[in-house]
Residue, then its C-alpha position, 0 to 999 in steps of 0.5 A: m521527457h513529460t513536463d506535467w505533474r505525474c501522480t506516483g501512487l500513494r503514501w502512508s505516514p503513520a503521524e499524517g495518514p495517506a496521501l497521493t505522491w507526484h512527481h514534476p521534472a523541474h519541480g521535484d515531489r508534491l504530497s496530497p492528503l487524502p483525509p476522509e471528506r477530501r474531494l477527488a476529481f480528475t480525468t486520465g491522460p492519453a496514457r500511463h507511463c513508467t514512473g521510473v525509479r526512487r532510491a535513497g530520495r532521488h527519482t530517476p526518470c525512466p529513460t524510455e517513457a515507457v508506456v505501462p498497461p492500464a490494469a498493471v499493478s506495478a507502474q514501472c516497466p521491466e527495466c526500470a523494475r529490475l533496477d529498483r531491485s538491484h539493491s533491495v531489502a526484499a530482493d535480499t540484494a542489500a545485505d549490508d544495510p547497517r539499519p535495525y529492522d522489526v519482524y512483525l506478524a500482521w493480521f488481515a483476515p482469519g486464518l491469514i497472518k503473515v510474516g515480514i520485515t521493516a526497517t525500524e525508522r518507518e514506524g509501521a508505515r509498512l504496516l499500513e501500506q500493506a493494509a494490515l488490519s491488526h499487527a504485533l511485533l515479534g522482535r527487533g535486530p540487524l537486517m540479516a537476524a530479522r531475515r532469518a526469523e522470518s525464515v524460520l517462522g515460515a519453515a517452522l510455523a508455515v507463516p507465508d510472507r505474503f497472500p493474494y490481494a483479494a483476500k485482504r480487501a474481502a476481509r474488511h467489511p464487516v471487519p472481524p472483532q478486534a478481540a478475535r484478531t488479537t487472540e490469533l495474533a497473541d497464539l502466534h506470537a507465543r508460538a513463535c517466541r517458543l521456536p529454538g531457530l530464532p538469532e540470538s541477535l533478535a531482541v523479542r518484543e512482548f506481545a502488544p496488538v496494533h489494530h488499524d480500524a480508526t486509522f483507516h476509517l473502517d467504519r466508513l466502508r459499505p459492502d461490495p464496492g464498485v472497483v474503478a478501472l481506469a482508461p484513458g481519458r477517463t474521468v473519476a470524481g467523489r469524496a474520500a471515505a476511507v484509505a487502506g493501504p493503497d485502496v481509496y474508498l470514494e463516494s462518487s457525486d452519483g451516489r455509488f461506492l467506489l473502490l480506486d487501487a492508488r497502485q494502478l493511479a501511478g503513472w498517470t498525468l491527471t487533470a482536474a475535473a469538476p467537483d460534481a463530474r460524472t465517473t465515466a471510468d468503468v466500474r467492475n463488480a468486486g467480485a468479478t476482479a479482473e496547474g499543481p496537483e492540488a487543484l484536483f481536489 
């Protein structure tokens, strides 16, 4: 078992914003908030390891401490990923979940709106995790009614439930006007409400668009950020400029504007680097894509 703090990714709270998450086998979990101007300076350890499984607030470590490829989006080994999905709403293996669910329409780019569901109690955190620039709720109801509504929209209106992530990133700068996003969402919301196949147990919500420009600090973005490619023993240093979904935008100490995908940060043991350290991790063109933790900031 590892004995250091290990990064487990990034978590969004609608009230408190984004924070890096950490786990220690003896001390449990910690959060490091990532507001704008927060300094980030760390050096990766010798390898990236599986983060195990988290369910109902409990963490089960990977039994083999499996090594995960640095560029993998998921920080779980195949065995832990299968266990994680064995009781999952996303995998339709949690049909007995009694909680109410929201059906949402999420706007990512012109012509790119997806339908999805999220537990009502999460208060919109799912939309922030996905980096939706805008969204609107369609309805609220039991899990299976929400799933049925999602399926109806996909079949009747060809609304997808996912997009390639690169398409989401490309639309953030320059960000399209809120009025255009509202118009697209309103049109789809109206068409969805007219569908005859929506479940009776789904309480349809009035159209009320929500925009995340200020939450993500999109006004701080610059065009064509360099994408950080993590590897063992590499340093990343800079100040947080903005965070959208899992993407952390940094102003590096050498003047570059960088994009760090926190999904790929999960699984690394990180040690603090000097605040003015030089970033030694490889940085790729975005178009070519392919002590405690608080001391790191």
